[in-house]
C-alpha positions in Angstrom: 4.7 -32.8 -12.4 7.0 -30.0 -11.1 4.3 -28.9 -8.6 4.1 -32.5 -7.2 7.9 -32.6 -6.7 7.9 -29.2 -5.1 5.1 -30.3 -2.7 7.1 -33.4 -1.8 10.3 -31.5 -1.2 8.4 -28.9 1.0 6.8 -31.7 3.0 10.3 -33.4 3.5 11.8 -30.2 4.8 8.8 -29.3 7.0 8.7 -32.8 8.4 5.1 -33.4 7.4 4.4 -37.1 7.2 7.6 -38.3 8.9 5.8 -40.4 11.5 3.8 -42.2 8.8 7.0 -42.8 6.9 8.8 -44.1 9.9 6.0 -46.5 10.9 5.2 -47.7 7.4 8.8 -47.8 6.1 9.2 -48.1 2.4 5.6 -48.7 1.4 4.9 -48.2 -2.3 3.8 -44.6 -1.7 7.0 -43.7 0.0 9.6 -45.3 -2.3 10.3 -41.9 -3.8 13.0 -41.2 -1.3 11.0 -38.3 0.2 12.7 -38.8 3.5 16.3 -39.5 2.8 18.6 -39.4 5.9 19.7 -35.9 4.9 16.2 -34.6 4.6 15.2 -36.3 7.8 18.1 -34.6 9.7 17.2 -31.3 8.1 13.5 -31.6 9.2 14.5 -32.6 12.7 16.9 -29.7 13.1 14.1 -27.3 12.1 11.5 -29.1 14.3 8.6 -31.2 13.3 5.1 -29.8 13.2 3.1 -30.5 16.4 0.6 -32.6 14.4 3.4 -35.2 13.9 3.4 -35.7 17.7 -0.4 -36.1 17.5 0.0 -38.7 14.7 2.4 -40.7 16.9 0.0 -40.5 19.9 -2.8 -41.9 17.7 -0.6 -44.7 16.2 0.7 -45.7 19.6 -2.7 -45.3 21.3 -0.9 -43.7 24.3 -2.7 -41.1 26.4 -1.1 -37.6 26.4 -0.3 -37.9 30.1 1.9 -40.8 29.4 3.4 -39.7 26.1 4.4 -36.2 27.2 7.0 -37.4 29.8 8.3 -40.0 27.3 9.1 -37.2 24.9 10.6 -35.0 27.6 7.9 -32.3 27.6 5.5 -31.4 30.4 1.9 -32.3 30.2 1.0 -28.6 30.3 3.2 -27.9 27.3 1.6 -30.8 25.4 -1.9 -29.5 26.0 -1.0 -25.9 25.4 0.5 -26.7 22.0 -2.1 -29.2 21.0 -4.3 -26.5 19.4 -1.6 -24.5 17.7 0.5 -25.0 14.6 3.8 -24.7 16.6 7.0 -26.6 15.8 8.4 -29.1 18.2 11.9 -28.4 19.5 14.6 -30.5 17.7 15.2 -32.7 20.7 11.5 -33.5 21.0 11.2 -34.0 17.3 14.1 -36.6 17.5 12.2 -38.5 20.2 9.0 -38.5 18.2 10.9 -40.1 15.3 12.6 -42.5 17.7 9.3 -43.9 18.9 7.8 -43.9 15.4 10.8 -46.0 14.2 10.3 -48.4 17.1 6.7 -48.8 16.2 7.6 -49.3 12.6 10.1 -52.0 13.5 7.7 -53.7 15.9 5.0 -53.6 13.1 7.5 -55.3 10.8 8.3 -58.0 13.3 4.8 -58.8 14.5 2.9 -58.2 11.3 0.1 -56.0 12.7 -0.2 -52.7 14.5 -2.3 -54.0 17.4 0.2 -56.7 18.3 3.1 -54.2 17.9 1.5 -51.6 20.2 0.7 -54.3 22.8 4.3 -55.6 22.7 5.7 -52.1 23.1 3.5 -51.4 26.1 4.1 -54.6 28.0 7.0 -55.7 30.2 9.6 -57.7 28.2 11.8 -60.4 29.7 14.6 -59.5 27.2 14.7 -56.0 28.7 14.8 -57.2 32.3 11.1 -56.8 32.7 11.0 -53.2 31.5 8.3 -51.9 29.2 9.9 -51.0 25.7 8.2 -47.6 25.5 9.6 -46.6 28.9 13.0 -48.2 28.2 13.3 -46.2 24.9 13.3 -42.8 26.7 17.0 -42.7 26.1 18.8 -43.4 22.8 20.7 -46.3 24.5 17.4 -47.8 25.7 15.9 -47.4 22.2 18.8 -49.3 20.7 18.3 -52.1 23.2 14.6 -52.3 22.2 15.7 -52.4 18.5 18.2 -55.2 19.3 15.5 -57.2 21.1 13.1 -56.8 18.2 15.9 -57.9 15.8 16.5 -61.0 18.0 12.8 -61.8 18.0 12.6 -61.4 14.2 15.4 -63.9 13.7 14.3 -66.3 16.5 17.0 -65.5 19.0 15.1 -64.8 22.2 17.9 -64.8 24.8 
């Protein structure tokens, strides 16, 4: 039992599984509080493992050439780090979590991952015709995408 708790604590501080947690939210397997806000901040300050970026890429189904600039890294850096076990810089880690949380919120609103991904990748009237994934490159833009998802969830489309 102690070994399981130690492994969970290590994963929380290394950031392993954060993308899955952000997308799935408080699914039964994650109710343990493994990623409390304090643990999430700590993991982001250290930097997430590169495989978390790959997990996000898989879940969003976005090509590396499009995802790299969204996260503020060059395509060359993306491809160079792809094979290694390197940590992401804190700023890039924060953006990975930003997009994972948006996918999680879209999944909650639309009910399935395919519809959520499609909505995030298509121009939206509520964002002035902008694509949510592009709009969310800044924190302010991500907040607007979150607000629009909230309005859709509660039936307020304007």
